[in-house]
N, CA, C and O atoms as a GROMACS GRO file, in nm:
protein
  580
    1UNK      N    1   2.603 -14.549   0.641
    1UNK     CA    2   2.549 -14.502   0.756
    1UNK      C    3   2.433 -14.579   0.804
    1UNK      O    4   2.340 -14.620   0.735
    2UNK      N    5   2.453 -14.598   0.950
    2UNK     CA    6   2.328 -14.655   1.004
    2UNK      C    7   2.218 -14.569   1.026
    2UNK      O    8   2.223 -14.446   1.034
    3UNK      N    9   2.107 -14.650   1.037
    3UNK     CA   10   1.964 -14.552   1.043
    3UNK      C   11   1.973 -14.476   1.186
    3UNK      O   12   1.904 -14.375   1.200
    4UNK      N   13   2.050 -14.519   1.287
    4UNK     CA   14   2.043 -14.415   1.406
    4UNK      C   15   2.137 -14.310   1.397
    4UNK      O   16   2.146 -14.235   1.494
    5UNK      N   17   2.210 -14.291   1.295
    5UNK     CA   18   2.295 -14.186   1.263
    5UNK      C   19   2.210 -14.068   1.199
    5UNK      O   20   2.243 -13.950   1.196
    6UNK      N   21   2.089 -14.128   1.146
    6UNK     CA   22   2.000 -14.026   1.066
    6UNK      C   23   1.914 -13.953   1.153
    6UNK      O   24   1.896 -13.994   1.267
    7UNK      N   25   1.847 -13.825   1.103
    7UNK     CA   26   1.751 -13.758   1.169
    7UNK      C   27   1.622 -13.773   1.119
    7UNK      O   28   1.595 -13.743   1.003
    8UNK      N   29   1.532 -13.824   1.209
    8UNK     CA   30   1.402 -13.846   1.161
    8UNK      C   31   1.306 -13.705   1.128
    8UNK      O   32   1.291 -13.620   1.216
    9UNK      N   33   1.259 -13.695   1.026
    9UNK     CA   34   1.197 -13.587   1.000
    9UNK      C   35   1.048 -13.618   0.933
    9UNK      O   36   1.023 -13.727   0.882
   10UNK      N   37   0.955 -13.511   0.940
   10UNK     CA   38   0.817 -13.546   0.902
   10UNK      C   39   0.784 -13.518   0.760
   10UNK      O   40   0.881 -13.500   0.686
   11UNK      N   41   0.657 -13.511   0.705
   11UNK     CA   42   0.637 -13.494   0.579
   11UNK      C   43   0.653 -13.354   0.514
   11UNK      O   44   0.663 -13.322   0.395
   12UNK      N   45   0.651 -13.275   0.636
   12UNK     CA   46   0.688 -13.117   0.632
   12UNK      C   47   0.756 -13.068   0.728
   12UNK      O   48   0.742 -13.106   0.844
   13UNK      N   49   0.852 -12.963   0.685
   13UNK     CA   50   0.941 -12.919   0.801
   13UNK      C   51   0.972 -12.775   0.761
   13UNK      O   52   0.940 -12.728   0.652
   14UNK      N   53   1.042 -12.703   0.866
   14UNK     CA   54   1.069 -12.575   0.866
   14UNK      C   55   1.206 -12.578   0.826
   14UNK      O   56   1.280 -12.661   0.881
   15UNK      N   57   1.255 -12.495   0.733
   15UNK     CA   58   1.422 -12.493   0.710
   15UNK      C   59   1.468 -12.350   0.677
   15UNK      O   60   1.386 -12.260   0.658
   16UNK      N   61   1.573 -12.333   0.673
   16UNK     CA   62   1.619 -12.209   0.637
   16UNK      C   63   1.746 -12.233   0.525
   16UNK      O   64   1.826 -12.327   0.525
   17UNK      N   65   1.739 -12.115   0.425
   17UNK     CA   66   1.834 -12.125   0.314
   17UNK      C   67   1.929 -11.981   0.337
   17UNK      O   68   1.910 -11.880   0.269
   18UNK      N   69   2.029 -11.991   0.437
   18UNK     CA   70   2.115 -11.874   0.476
   18UNK      C   71   2.157 -11.814   0.355
   18UNK      O   72   2.116 -11.699   0.338
   19UNK      N   73   2.226 -11.860   0.270
   19UNK     CA   74   2.308 -11.801   0.158
   19UNK      C   75   2.208 -11.721   0.072
   19UNK      O   76   2.250 -11.635  -0.006
   20UNK      N   77   2.074 -11.748   0.085
   20UNK     CA   78   1.976 -11.682  -0.018
   20UNK      C   79   1.885 -11.576   0.086
   20UNK      O   80   1.790 -11.510   0.046
   21UNK      N   81   1.929 -11.576   0.210
   21UNK     CA   82   1.863 -11.466   0.283
   21UNK      C   83   1.743 -11.526   0.317
   21UNK      O   84   1.651 -11.446   0.333
   22UNK      N   85   1.718 -11.637   0.332
   22UNK     CA   86   1.579 -11.689   0.336
   22UNK      C   87   1.598 -11.768   0.511
   22UNK      O   88   1.652 -11.878   0.518
   23UNK      N   89   1.557 -11.712   0.617
   23UNK     CA   90   1.552 -11.741   0.761
   23UNK      C   91   1.461 -11.853   0.785
   23UNK      O   92   1.476 -11.931   0.879
   24UNK      N   93   1.356 -11.859   0.689
   24UNK     CA   94   1.238 -11.961   0.743
   24UNK      C   95   1.157 -11.982   0.612
   24UNK      O   96   1.113 -11.889   0.544
   25UNK      N   97   1.144 -12.096   0.589
   25UNK     CA   98   1.069 -12.161   0.475
   25UNK      C   99   0.999 -12.295   0.519
   25UNK      O  100   1.055 -12.387   0.579
   26UNK      N  101   0.876 -12.290   0.482
   26UNK     CA  102   0.793 -12.444   0.500
   26UNK      C  103   0.818 -12.530   0.389
   26UNK      O  104   0.763 -12.503   0.282
   27UNK      N  105   0.895 -12.632   0.396
   27UNK     CA  106   0.935 -12.723   0.304
   27UNK      C  107   0.845 -12.861   0.301
   27UNK      O  108   0.825 -12.928   0.403
   28UNK      N  109   0.800 -12.890   0.188
   28UNK     CA  110   0.746 -13.022   0.165
   28UNK      C  111   0.844 -13.139   0.139
   28UNK      O  112   0.907 -13.140   0.033
   29UNK      N  113   0.859 -13.223   0.218
   29UNK     CA  114   0.957 -13.353   0.202
   29UNK      C  115   0.891 -13.441   0.106
   29UNK      O  116   0.781 -13.493   0.123
   30UNK      N  117   0.971 -13.456  -0.005
   30UNK     CA  118   0.910 -13.523  -0.160
   30UNK      C  119   1.012 -13.626  -0.186
   30UNK      O  120   1.112 -13.602  -0.254
   31UNK      N  121   0.987 -13.754  -0.126
   31UNK     CA  122   1.082 -13.865  -0.156
   31UNK      C  123   1.055 -13.915  -0.289
   31UNK      O  124   1.124 -14.010  -0.327
   32UNK      N  125   0.948 -13.861  -0.383
   32UNK     CA  126   0.908 -13.899  -0.508
   32UNK      C  127   0.984 -13.804  -0.601
   32UNK      O  128   1.003 -13.837  -0.718
   33UNK      N  129   1.031 -13.678  -0.549
   33UNK     CA  130   1.135 -13.600  -0.643
   33UNK      C  131   1.260 -13.614  -0.628
   33UNK      O  132   1.304 -13.619  -0.513
   34UNK      N  133   1.344 -13.622  -0.730
   34UNK     CA  134   1.480 -13.662  -0.738
   34UNK      C  135   1.566 -13.523  -0.682
   34UNK      O  136   1.651 -13.533  -0.593
   35UNK      N  137   1.539 -13.420  -0.734
   35UNK     CA  138   1.582 -13.298  -0.709
   35UNK      C  139   1.485 -13.214  -0.628
   35UNK      O  140   1.363 -13.228  -0.629
   36UNK      N  141   1.570 -13.107  -0.541
   36UNK     CA  142   1.478 -13.010  -0.476
   36UNK      C  143   1.442 -12.901  -0.561
   36UNK      O  144   1.505 -12.865  -0.660
   37UNK      N  145   1.327 -12.847  -0.513
   37UNK     CA  146   1.292 -12.715  -0.627
   37UNK      C  147   1.263 -12.605  -0.515
   37UNK      O  148   1.257 -12.633  -0.395
   38UNK      N  149   1.249 -12.494  -0.562
   38UNK     CA  150   1.264 -12.372  -0.503
   38UNK      C  151   1.179 -12.286  -0.592
   38UNK      O  152   1.204 -12.281  -0.712
   39UNK      N  153   1.050 -12.195  -0.524
   39UNK     CA  154   0.978 -12.111  -0.605
   39UNK      C  155   1.078 -11.989  -0.634
   39UNK      O  156   1.151 -11.934  -0.552
   40UNK      N  157   1.066 -11.964  -0.748
   40UNK     CA  158   1.162 -11.818  -0.782
   40UNK      C  159   1.080 -11.768  -0.925
   40UNK      O  160   1.035 -11.831  -1.021
   41UNK      N  161   1.085 -11.632  -0.891
   41UNK     CA  162   1.024 -11.558  -1.020
   41UNK      C  163   1.159 -11.473  -1.078
   41UNK      O  164   1.272 -11.484  -1.032
   42UNK      N  165   1.118 -11.381  -1.196
   42UNK     CA  166   1.239 -11.326  -1.261
   42UNK      C  167   1.347 -11.385  -1.277
   42UNK      O  168   1.455 -11.331  -1.250
   43UNK      N  169   1.337 -11.507  -1.322
   43UNK     CA  170   1.461 -11.591  -1.343
   43UNK      C  171   1.561 -11.532  -1.470
   43UNK      O  172   1.525 -11.519  -1.586
   44UNK      N  173   1.655 -11.511  -1.432
   44UNK     CA  174   1.725 -11.414  -1.541
   44UNK      C  175   1.880 -11.496  -1.548
   44UNK      O  176   1.948 -11.484  -1.447
   45UNK      N  177   1.932 -11.570  -1.650
   45UNK     CA  178   2.063 -11.622  -1.646
   45UNK      C  179   2.149 -11.512  -1.711
   45UNK      O  180   2.110 -11.422  -1.786
   46UNK      N  181   2.253 -11.533  -1.674
   46UNK     CA  182   2.379 -11.426  -1.732
   46UNK      C  183   2.518 -11.501  -1.717
   46UNK      O  184   2.536 -11.606  -1.656
   47UNK      N  185   2.605 -11.431  -1.779
   47UNK     CA  186   2.732 -11.499  -1.781
   47UNK      C  187   2.841 -11.369  -1.709
   47UNK      O  188   2.822 -11.249  -1.728
   48UNK      N  189   2.933 -11.416  -1.640
   48UNK     CA  190   3.032 -11.313  -1.589
   48UNK      C  191   3.154 -11.384  -1.551
   48UNK      O  192   3.153 -11.469  -1.462
   49UNK      N  193   3.276 -11.346  -1.627
   49UNK     CA  194   3.402 -11.402  -1.612
   49UNK      C  195   3.394 -11.542  -1.651
   49UNK      O  196   3.458 -11.625  -1.587
   50UNK      N  197   3.309 -11.583  -1.764
   50UNK     CA  198   3.289 -11.717  -1.806
   50UNK      C  199   3.232 -11.802  -1.729
   50UNK      O  200   3.246 -11.921  -1.758
   51UNK      N  201   3.148 -11.763  -1.603
   51UNK     CA  202   3.080 -11.831  -1.515
   51UNK      C  203   2.929 -11.813  -1.553
   51UNK      O  204   2.895 -11.703  -1.598
   52UNK      N  205   2.842 -11.906  -1.539
   52UNK     CA  206   2.718 -11.909  -1.574
   52UNK      C  207   2.644 -11.892  -1.432
   52UNK      O  208   2.656 -11.978  -1.344
   53UNK      N  209   2.572 -11.784  -1.416
   53UNK     CA  210   2.499 -11.731  -1.298
   53UNK      C  211   2.370 -11.694  -1.345
   53UNK      O  212   2.342 -11.670  -1.462
   54UNK      N  213   2.274 -11.691  -1.225
   54UNK     CA  214   2.129 -11.672  -1.253
   54UNK      C  215   2.112 -11.572  -1.125
   54UNK      O  216   2.166 -11.578  -1.014
   55UNK      N  217   2.008 -11.467  -1.185
   55UNK     CA  218   1.939 -11.375  -1.084
   55UNK      C  219   1.805 -11.407  -1.075
   55UNK      O  220   1.744 -11.427  -1.180
   56UNK      N  221   1.736 -11.418  -0.949
   56UNK     CA  222   1.610 -11.455  -0.937
   56UNK      C  223   1.544 -11.375  -0.820
   56UNK      O  224   1.618 -11.301  -0.754
   57UNK      N  225   1.404 -11.383  -0.787
   57UNK     CA  226   1.339 -11.327  -0.688
   57UNK      C  227   1.260 -11.449  -0.600
   57UNK      O  228   1.199 -11.544  -0.649
   58UNK      N  229   1.277 -11.422  -0.478
   58UNK     CA  230   1.202 -11.539  -0.406
   58UNK      C  231   1.086 -11.489  -0.335
   58UNK      O  232   1.075 -11.368  -0.316
   59UNK      N  233   0.992 -11.578  -0.291
   59UNK     CA  234   0.885 -11.536  -0.219
   59UNK      C  235   0.843 -11.645  -0.126
   59UNK      O  236   0.741 -11.709  -0.152
   60UNK      N  237   0.926 -11.675  -0.002
   60UNK     CA  238   0.929 -11.800   0.053
   60UNK      C  239   0.792 -11.814   0.139
   60UNK      O  240   0.778 -11.925   0.188
   61UNK      N  241   0.699 -11.730   0.162
   61UNK     CA  242   0.582 -11.763   0.221
   61UNK      C  243   0.459 -11.773   0.146
   61UNK      O  244   0.436 -11.695   0.053
   62UNK      N  245   0.379 -11.862   0.180
   62UNK     CA  246   0.248 -11.885   0.073
   62UNK      C  247   0.163 -11.788   0.107
   62UNK      O  248   0.097 -11.742   0.014
   63UNK      N  249   0.142 -11.732   0.237
   63UNK     CA  250   0.059 -11.632   0.258
   63UNK      C  251   0.119 -11.481   0.256
   63UNK      O  252   0.056 -11.378   0.229
   64UNK      N  253   0.256 -11.492   0.291
   64UNK     CA  254   0.322 -11.366   0.265
   64UNK      C  255   0.369 -11.312   0.124
   64UNK      O  256   0.463 -11.362   0.062
   65UNK      N  257   0.304 -11.220   0.085
   65UNK     CA  258   0.308 -11.194  -0.045
   65UNK      C  259   0.471 -11.109  -0.094
   65UNK      O  260   0.507 -11.084  -0.209
   66UNK      N  261   0.548 -11.076   0.042
   66UNK     CA  262   0.664 -11.006   0.026
   66UNK      C  263   0.740 -11.055  -0.083
   66UNK      O  264   0.736 -11.178  -0.088
   67UNK      N  265   0.807 -11.004  -0.169
   67UNK     CA  266   0.893 -11.060  -0.264
   67UNK      C  267   1.023 -11.007  -0.234
   67UNK      O  268   1.041 -10.886  -0.245
   68UNK      N  269   1.110 -11.078  -0.200
   68UNK     CA  270   1.265 -11.064  -0.140
   68UNK      C  271   1.359 -10.968  -0.271
   68UNK      O  272   1.330 -10.971  -0.391
   69UNK      N  273   1.441 -10.912  -0.228
   69UNK     CA  274   1.548 -10.866  -0.312
   69UNK      C  275   1.586 -10.959  -0.414
   69UNK      O  276   1.551 -11.075  -0.392
   70UNK      N  277   1.656 -10.934  -0.530
   70UNK     CA  278   1.701 -11.014  -0.618
   70UNK      C  279   1.804 -11.090  -0.565
   70UNK      O  280   1.874 -11.035  -0.480
   71UNK      N  281   1.828 -11.206  -0.599
   71UNK     CA  282   1.904 -11.303  -0.535
   71UNK      C  283   2.018 -11.352  -0.659
   71UNK      O  284   1.984 -11.326  -0.774
   72UNK      N  285   2.133 -11.411  -0.640
   72UNK     CA  286   2.219 -11.433  -0.737
   72UNK      C  287   2.282 -11.561  -0.693
   72UNK      O  288   2.300 -11.579  -0.572
   73UNK      N  289   2.322 -11.667  -0.793
   73UNK     CA  290   2.369 -11.791  -0.765
   73UNK      C  291   2.453 -11.819  -0.877
   73UNK      O  292   2.442 -11.768  -0.988
   74UNK      N  293   2.541 -11.908  -0.839
   74UNK     CA  294   2.597 -11.973  -0.967
   74UNK      C  295   2.534 -12.100  -1.012
   74UNK      O  296   2.492 -12.177  -0.926
   75UNK      N  297   2.524 -12.133  -1.152
   75UNK     CA  298   2.450 -12.214  -1.204
   75UNK      C  299   2.524 -12.344  -1.205
   75UNK      O  300   2.644 -12.340  -1.233
   76UNK      N  301   2.468 -12.460  -1.177
   76UNK     CA  302   2.569 -12.568  -1.154
   76UNK      C  303   2.539 -12.669  -1.263
   76UNK      O  304   2.616 -12.755  -1.305
   77UNK      N  305   2.398 -12.644  -1.309
   77UNK     CA  306   2.369 -12.732  -1.420
   77UNK      C  307   2.234 -12.685  -1.484
   77UNK      O  308   2.176 -12.597  -1.420
   78UNK      N  309   2.168 -12.732  -1.610
   78UNK     CA  310   2.045 -12.721  -1.638
   78UNK      C  311   1.990 -12.854  -1.672
   78UNK      O  312   2.060 -12.931  -1.738
   79UNK      N  313   1.868 -12.890  -1.632
   79UNK     CA  314   1.815 -12.999  -1.633
   79UNK      C  315   1.660 -13.004  -1.704
   79UNK      O  316   1.594 -12.900  -1.700
   80UNK      N  317   1.613 -13.101  -1.757
   80UNK     CA  318   1.498 -13.122  -1.804
   80UNK      C  319   1.409 -13.205  -1.690
   80UNK      O  320   1.420 -13.327  -1.677
   81UNK      N  321   1.324 -13.131  -1.612
   81UNK     CA  322   1.229 -13.168  -1.495
   81UNK      C  323   1.100 -13.204  -1.558
   81UNK      O  324   1.047 -13.128  -1.639
   82UNK      N  325   1.054 -13.304  -1.529
   82UNK     CA  326   0.901 -13.347  -1.546
   82UNK      C  327   0.810 -13.301  -1.404
   82UNK      O  328   0.820 -13.363  -1.298
   83UNK      N  329   0.722 -13.182  -1.422
   83UNK     CA  330   0.664 -13.139  -1.309
   83UNK      C  331   0.556 -13.205  -1.278
   83UNK      O  332   0.513 -13.303  -1.340
   84UNK      N  333   0.502 -13.149  -1.169
   84UNK     CA  334   0.364 -13.250  -1.126
   84UNK      C  335   0.261 -13.255  -1.222
   84UNK      O  336   0.181 -13.348  -1.213
   85UNK      N  337   0.245 -13.165  -1.322
   85UNK     CA  338   0.136 -13.171  -1.436
   85UNK      C  339   0.179 -13.244  -1.549
   85UNK      O  340   0.113 -13.235  -1.653
   86UNK      N  341   0.305 -13.334  -1.543
   86UNK     CA  342   0.350 -13.413  -1.631
   86UNK      C  343   0.430 -13.335  -1.743
   86UNK      O  344   0.491 -13.407  -1.822
   87UNK      N  345   0.439 -13.202  -1.760
   87UNK     CA  346   0.524 -13.136  -1.829
   87UNK      C  347   0.652 -13.128  -1.846
   87UNK      O  348   0.692 -13.071  -1.744
   88UNK      N  349   0.743 -13.151  -1.914
   88UNK     CA  350   0.885 -13.149  -1.895
   88UNK      C  351   0.946 -12.978  -1.918
   88UNK      O  352   0.924 -12.920  -2.025
   89UNK      N  353   0.998 -12.930  -1.841
   89UNK     CA  354   1.056 -12.809  -1.843
   89UNK      C  355   1.200 -12.792  -1.814
   89UNK      O  356   1.241 -12.867  -1.726
   90UNK      N  357   1.294 -12.706  -1.872
   90UNK     CA  358   1.434 -12.695  -1.836
   90UNK      C  359   1.430 -12.603  -1.736
   90UNK      O  360   1.370 -12.496  -1.748
   91UNK      N  361   1.502 -12.642  -1.619
   91UNK     CA  362   1.523 -12.569  -1.506
   91UNK      C  363   1.675 -12.526  -1.480
   91UNK      O  364   1.759 -12.602  -1.529
   92UNK      N  365   1.714 -12.430  -1.418
   92UNK     CA  366   1.843 -12.399  -1.364
   92UNK      C  367   1.859 -12.460  -1.236
   92UNK      O  368   1.767 -12.451  -1.154
   93UNK      N  369   1.980 -12.530  -1.203
   93UNK     CA  370   2.002 -12.582  -1.096
   93UNK      C  371   2.132 -12.504  -1.024
   93UNK      O  372   2.242 -12.478  -1.072
   94UNK      N  373   2.080 -12.477  -0.899
   94UNK     CA  374   2.195 -12.405  -0.800
   94UNK      C  375   2.232 -12.489  -0.689
   94UNK      O  376   2.171 -12.590  -0.656
   95UNK      N  377   2.340 -12.441  -0.630
   95UNK     CA  378   2.383 -12.525  -0.512
   95UNK      C  379   2.363 -12.396  -0.398
   95UNK      O  380   2.399 -12.279  -0.411
   96UNK      N  381   2.294 -12.460  -0.283
   96UNK     CA  382   2.299 -12.380  -0.150
   96UNK      C  383   2.282 -12.477  -0.052
   96UNK      O  384   2.242 -12.593  -0.062
   97UNK      N  385   2.327 -12.395   0.073
   97UNK     CA  386   2.316 -12.483   0.211
   97UNK      C  387   2.176 -12.464   0.235
   97UNK      O  388   2.108 -12.371   0.191
   98UNK      N  389   2.130 -12.577   0.322
   98UNK     CA  390   1.996 -12.580   0.379
   98UNK      C  391   2.043 -12.599   0.525
   98UNK      O  392   2.149 -12.656   0.550
   99UNK      N  393   1.958 -12.548   0.625
   99UNK     CA  394   1.980 -12.562   0.744
   99UNK      C  395   1.830 -12.631   0.785
   99UNK      O  396   1.726 -12.566   0.773
  100UNK      N  397   1.833 -12.762   0.833
  100UNK     CA  398   1.706 -12.824   0.903
  100UNK      C  399   1.746 -12.900   1.036
  100UNK      O  400   1.819 -12.998   1.050
  101UNK      N  401   1.676 -12.824   1.129
  101UNK     CA  402   1.711 -12.868   1.260
  101UNK      C  403   1.853 -12.842   1.297
  101UNK      O  404   1.893 -12.727   1.276
  102UNK      N  405   1.927 -12.917   1.343
  102UNK     CA  406   2.072 -12.889   1.384
  102UNK      C  407   2.166 -12.946   1.264
  102UNK      O  408   2.286 -12.972   1.279
  103UNK      N  409   2.102 -12.960   1.155
  103UNK     CA  410   2.212 -13.008   1.044
  103UNK      C  411   2.226 -12.892   0.934
  103UNK      O  412   2.134 -12.818   0.898
  104UNK      N  413   2.332 -12.889   0.895
  104UNK     CA  414   2.342 -12.775   0.786
  104UNK      C  415   2.441 -12.853   0.654
  104UNK      O  416   2.546 -12.911   0.682
  105UNK      N  417   2.398 -12.846   0.538
  105UNK     CA  418   2.458 -12.900   0.427
  105UNK      C  419   2.430 -12.853   0.310
  105UNK      O  420   2.321 -12.801   0.287
  106UNK      N  421   2.535 -12.866   0.209
  106UNK     CA  422   2.470 -12.806   0.087
  106UNK      C  423   2.371 -12.915  -0.010
  106UNK      O  424   2.377 -13.038  -0.016
  107UNK      N  425   2.305 -12.844  -0.064
  107UNK     CA  426   2.193 -12.932  -0.168
  107UNK      C  427   2.182 -12.857  -0.294
  107UNK      O  428   2.204 -12.736  -0.299
  108UNK      N  429   2.151 -12.926  -0.395
  108UNK     CA  430   2.135 -12.880  -0.518
  108UNK      C  431   1.969 -12.843  -0.553
  108UNK      O  432   1.895 -12.931  -0.508
  109UNK      N  433   1.907 -12.750  -0.611
  109UNK     CA  434   1.790 -12.717  -0.611
  109UNK      C  435   1.788 -12.656  -0.735
  109UNK      O  436   1.883 -12.593  -0.782
  110UNK      N  437   1.664 -12.677  -0.800
  110UNK     CA  438   1.616 -12.624  -0.906
  110UNK      C  439   1.525 -12.487  -0.895
  110UNK      O  440   1.450 -12.471  -0.799
  111UNK      N  441   1.536 -12.400  -0.989
  111UNK     CA  442   1.451 -12.295  -0.977
  111UNK      C  443   1.330 -12.290  -1.076
  111UNK      O  444   1.350 -12.301  -1.197
  112UNK      N  445   1.215 -12.273  -1.028
  112UNK     CA  446   1.094 -12.272  -1.095
  112UNK      C  447   0.960 -12.202  -1.028
  112UNK      O  448   0.946 -12.187  -0.907
  113UNK      N  449   0.879 -12.166  -1.112
  113UNK     CA  450   0.755 -12.132  -1.062
  113UNK      C  451   0.680 -12.224  -0.971
  113UNK      O  452   0.657 -12.334  -1.021
  114UNK      N  453   0.636 -12.205  -0.854
  114UNK     CA  454   0.561 -12.278  -0.764
  114UNK      C  455   0.446 -12.205  -0.704
  114UNK      O  456   0.404 -12.227  -0.590
  115UNK      N  457   0.396 -12.112  -0.793
  115UNK     CA  458   0.315 -12.007  -0.756
  115UNK      C  459   0.170 -12.052  -0.705
  115UNK      O  460   0.099 -11.982  -0.632
  116UNK      N  461   0.138 -12.174  -0.752
  116UNK     CA  462   0.015 -12.230  -0.731
  116UNK      C  463   0.007 -12.336  -0.642
  116UNK      O  464  -0.100 -12.387  -0.606
  117UNK      N  465   0.129 -12.376  -0.603
  117UNK     CA  466   0.168 -12.485  -0.519
  117UNK      C  467   0.144 -12.444  -0.364
  117UNK      O  468   0.173 -12.329  -0.331
  118UNK      N  469   0.095 -12.528  -0.276
  118UNK     CA  470   0.074 -12.494  -0.135
  118UNK      C  471   0.250 -12.472  -0.077
  118UNK      O  472   0.281 -12.379  -0.002
  119UNK      N  473   0.333 -12.558  -0.121
  119UNK     CA  474   0.457 -12.520  -0.070
  119UNK      C  475   0.551 -12.470  -0.133
  119UNK      O  476   0.575 -12.530  -0.237
  120UNK      N  477   0.636 -12.355  -0.106
  120UNK     CA  478   0.712 -12.291  -0.199
  120UNK      C  479   0.845 -12.361  -0.228
  120UNK      O  480   0.912 -12.331  -0.327
  121UNK      N  481   0.888 -12.467  -0.128
  121UNK     CA  482   1.000 -12.550  -0.164
  121UNK      C  483   0.955 -12.707  -0.152
  121UNK      O  484   0.861 -12.753  -0.088
  122UNK      N  485   1.040 -12.768  -0.225
  122UNK     CA  486   1.039 -12.917  -0.219
  122UNK      C  487   1.185 -12.976  -0.181
  122UNK      O  488   1.287 -12.953  -0.246
  123UNK      N  489   1.177 -13.056  -0.061
  123UNK     CA  490   1.310 -13.119  -0.042
  123UNK      C  491   1.298 -13.272  -0.104
  123UNK      O  492   1.224 -13.360  -0.059
  124UNK      N  493   1.393 -13.284  -0.226
  124UNK     CA  494   1.399 -13.429  -0.280
  124UNK      C  495   1.490 -13.511  -0.227
  124UNK      O  496   1.577 -13.478  -0.146
  125UNK      N  497   1.469 -13.640  -0.280
  125UNK     CA  498   1.566 -13.737  -0.210
  125UNK      C  499   1.707 -13.730  -0.227
  125UNK      O  500   1.780 -13.768  -0.135
  126UNK      N  501   1.751 -13.689  -0.326
  126UNK     CA  502   1.892 -13.684  -0.334
  126UNK      C  503   1.950 -13.584  -0.223
  126UNK      O  504   2.054 -13.614  -0.166
  127UNK      N  505   1.895 -13.488  -0.200
  127UNK     CA  506   1.931 -13.418  -0.059
  127UNK      C  507   1.913 -13.466   0.069
  127UNK      O  508   1.963 -13.409   0.167
  128UNK      N  509   1.839 -13.577   0.077
  128UNK     CA  510   1.822 -13.649   0.184
  128UNK      C  511   1.890 -13.756   0.208
  128UNK      O  512   1.895 -13.806   0.320
  129UNK      N  513   1.955 -13.806   0.095
  129UNK     CA  514   2.026 -13.930   0.112
  129UNK      C  515   2.130 -13.951   0.202
  129UNK      O  516   2.233 -13.885   0.197
  130UNK      N  517   2.110 -14.037   0.282
  130UNK     CA  518   2.231 -14.078   0.388
  130UNK      C  519   2.220 -13.994   0.511
  130UNK      O  520   2.299 -14.012   0.603
  131UNK      N  521   2.114 -13.890   0.521
  131UNK     CA  522   2.101 -13.790   0.634
  131UNK      C  523   1.977 -13.805   0.712
  131UNK      O  524   1.975 -13.786   0.834
  132UNK      N  525   1.848 -13.845   0.626
  132UNK     CA  526   1.719 -13.822   0.686
  132UNK      C  527   1.636 -13.935   0.661
  132UNK      O  528   1.636 -13.999   0.556
  133UNK      N  529   1.557 -13.960   0.771
  133UNK     CA  530   1.461 -14.059   0.763
  133UNK      C  531   1.320 -14.005   0.759
  133UNK      O  532   1.293 -13.946   0.864
  134UNK      N  533   1.220 -14.007   0.668
  134UNK     CA  534   1.097 -13.958   0.672
  134UNK      C  535   0.991 -14.030   0.712
  134UNK      O  536   0.944 -14.121   0.644
  135UNK      N  537   0.938 -13.991   0.842
  135UNK     CA  538   0.805 -14.038   0.884
  135UNK      C  539   0.686 -13.957   0.852
  135UNK      O  540   0.659 -13.851   0.908
  136UNK      N  541   0.605 -14.023   0.741
  136UNK     CA  542   0.503 -13.953   0.672
  136UNK      C  543   0.389 -13.918   0.750
  136UNK      O  544   0.301 -13.851   0.697
  137UNK      N  545   0.378 -13.955   0.874
  137UNK     CA  546   0.288 -13.955   0.972
  137UNK      C  547   0.288 -13.842   1.037
  137UNK      O  548   0.184 -13.808   1.093
  138UNK      N  549   0.398 -13.761   1.045
  138UNK     CA  550   0.419 -13.648   1.148
  138UNK      C  551   0.460 -13.543   1.080
  138UNK      O  552   0.483 -13.560   0.961
  139UNK      N  553   0.479 -13.423   1.134
  139UNK     CA  554   0.519 -13.292   1.092
  139UNK      C  555   0.617 -13.223   1.173
  139UNK      O  556   0.627 -13.263   1.289
  140UNK      N  557   0.690 -13.128   1.136
  140UNK     CA  558   0.792 -13.050   1.190
  140UNK      C  559   0.843 -13.122   1.330
  140UNK      O  560   0.821 -13.084   1.445
  141UNK      N  561   0.912 -13.228   1.290
  141UNK     CA  562   0.992 -13.304   1.404
  141UNK      C  563   1.130 -13.211   1.422
  141UNK      O  564   1.189 -13.223   1.529
  142UNK      N  565   1.172 -13.138   1.342
  142UNK     CA  566   1.307 -13.073   1.378
  142UNK      C  567   1.273 -12.929   1.441
  142UNK      O  568   1.363 -12.860   1.490
  143UNK      N  569   1.148 -12.888   1.438
  143UNK     CA  570   1.115 -12.770   1.555
  143UNK      C  571   1.085 -12.663   1.447
  143UNK      O  572   1.119 -12.672   1.329
  144UNK      N  573   1.018 -12.561   1.505
  144UNK     CA  574   0.989 -12.432   1.418
  144UNK      C  575   1.100 -12.337   1.432
  144UNK      O  576   1.133 -12.316   1.549
  145UNK      N  577   1.169 -12.269   1.333
  145UNK     CA  578   1.253 -12.197   1.318
  145UNK      C  579   1.219 -12.064   1.362
  145UNK      O  580   1.300 -11.972   1.352
   0.00000   0.00000   0.00000
């Protein structure tokens, strides 16, 4: 794919996760992270009809302390991830659509506590591959949702 076919984004953007009921979340674009990450609490794995699933709660806003109702997703993997503090933790990986600007596509995302982080979601390089170019000097190039 040529560079002209890719959307230019800034180092932070507004996005939506419609399947999870998140109409707006501020996302830090992180080319250093392989996989995207989403702040989740009350993470509870379970199995139904032979399928691994996970229940969890989201709090998409940093200042908004409203905790959303329980969400549910199919687990596509569990991975050891090194967090920003250098600690390795095992995380559940789910797949969900992201809407960024005019684009919508499925991404894999790990669920983890980002309670102390400024951004409740990171968009990693695997999710951006072939679609986006990051301009680290700019922000919110895809508009405010």
